[in-house]
N, C-alpha and C positions, 0 to 999 in steps of 0.2 A: 666447486660447482657454482656457477653463476645463477643468481636469482632470475626467475622467469620475467620476461619483459611484460609490463602491465598491458600494453596495447595488444600484444599477442595473446595474452591470457584472456582479455575481454573478447577478442574476436573468436577465440576457440570456444569460450563458454556460450556465447550467443549463437554461434553457428552450429554447435553440436546439439542444439535444442531438439529433443526427441518428439515433442508433441506437435499436433497440428493446430492447437488452440493455446495461445500463450497468455498466461495470467501473471501480471506483476502485482505483488502484494506489498503495499506500503504499510509500515508499522510505526506508530508514534508513542510518545511517552505516557501512556496510560497503563494502569495495572493490568488491564485486559491484554496487554502485549504478551503476558505469560502464556496465552493461548496460541501464540504463533506456531509452535511446533505441531500442534494438533491441526490447526487450520491448514497448514501447508500439506501435512500428511493426507488429510481428507480430500484436498483439492487434487492431489496427485492420483487419487483413486478414481477420479472421473476419467472416462475414456478419452484418449487423445489430448490430454491437458499436460502442459509443461508449466513450471512455476519458477519465478525468481522473486527475490525479496529486496526491497529498498527500506532501510531502517534509518530512523533519526538517531542521534547519539543518545538522547534520553531514553528511547525505547530499549536500548541495549541493557539497561538496568534490570529489566524484568524477565528476560528469557535467556536460556543457555544456547548459544549458537551451535554447539555440538549436537543439539537435539533437532536441528533444522537440516533437512537432507538436501537442500538446494543452495546455490550461491546466494550470499547476502551481500548487497552493495551498500556502502555507507559514504559519508561525506569525504572521508580520507581517500577513497577510491577515485572520486572525481578529480581531486587535486593531484594525486599521484599519476593518474592517466595522462593528464594534459600537461606537456612540458614545452611543446612547440606548436606552431600554427597548423601543421599538417596532422596533428594527433586528433583522434575522435573525441567528441565531447560526450561524456558518459550519459548525462540526462537526455540528450538527443538520441543516442544509440538505444537506450532503454525504451524511450518513447516509440521508436521505430519498431523495436522487437515485439512489444506487447500488443495483443489483441484487446485485452481488457485490463483495466487498473482498478484494484480495489484497496481502499485505505481502511484497515481494520487492525486495531482501533484507530479512530480519528479523535485525538484529544482536543480539549478546548483551545489550546494554544495554536495548534495547526489548523483547526477550523477557522479561527480568526485570521490566520495568515492567508489561507486559500481564499477566503471571502474577500480579502482586501487586495489580493494579487501579489502578496509578498512571496518572494522566492529566494530564501536565504540559506537553503540547505539542498541536498540532492533531491529529496523527495518533493519538496515544494517546487523545485525547478522542473521536475518531471511533470507535475500537475500543471504548471503554468504553460509548459510546451505541449500539453496533451492535445491530440487530435479529437476534438469534441464530437466527431462523427462516430467515434468508438466509445463503448460504454465505460463510464467511470462510476464506481459504486463507493459509497462511504458509510461507515459504521460508527456513529458517534459513541463516545464513552467518556463519562466524566462524573464527578460528584453531583448529587442531586441538586444542591444549592447552586452549582455552576450551571447545570442544565436549566434551571428555572430562571436564571438571570435573563432579563428582557432581550439582551443583545444576542443570545444564543439562537432564538427563533428567527431573528433577522438574518443571522449568518447562515443558518441552514437553508432559509428561503433563497438566499443569494446563490448558494451552490445548486439548488434545484433549477433556478433561473438559467444557470449555465448549461443545464441539461444533464447534470449529474443525478444519480439515483440514490436516495437515502434508504438504508436498511435500518429501520428505527431501533433506538435503544429500548431497553426493557426495564421493568420494575423488579428489583431484587435487593437483598441485603448486600451492601457494598463492603469492600475491604475495610473502609474507614469506620464501619459500624452503622452508618446511616442506612435507612431503608427507604427506597423510592426509585423514581425513574432516573436512568443515567447509565445503567450497565450496558455493555456491548451486547448486541444480539447473540444468540447462541450460535456456535460454530455450525451446527446442522442447518440452521436457518440461512446463514451466509452462503454455505456451499449449495444449498437448494436454489438460491437466487442466481448464483454463477451458473448453475446447471441449466437454467432457463435460456441463458445466452448461447449455450452450446447447441440447443435445439432450434435456434433461429437459422433458417437457411441463408447461406451467403448470397449476396447479390452478385449477379453475373454481368 
């Protein structure tokens, strides 16, 4: 039995989308990535919503993909998909597919990359190619000491200037044992913000 052609697999996955509002979830290498299965599950409970995930390689350390009920795309998919000039470019196809992009969690490293325009993996390429007329939400998550570093506020401000919407981090006891600001917003908060965009009437 021959393995499925990557191009056919991509077209099938993105065309079979069942929802009328398509949410692309980007997940990066923060401990908060362990909440990905719950976040995806709750987003899928919103009426008319379909979800796909783009993961960084470091984020894979924190969640079990078997617990995520939708297709997860990673850097390897981008390179396997494109072998000749006529092949689709994955970060562009995902950008076209999604009505809303949410990066949850957004770790300190990826925050710095996005603020600087660096696009060295699938997720940051999607962000760099993103249509800024569509909503992009980001949920910072990092150690309190990293959050308090002066450059963090500058980088968050840069993302807001791009038109991206911050879902602020919260104060709690972090996995490292520190207590303070830096934890990703609660999943219920994130889903509530996404829900607001579902209620916005589409322009005709």
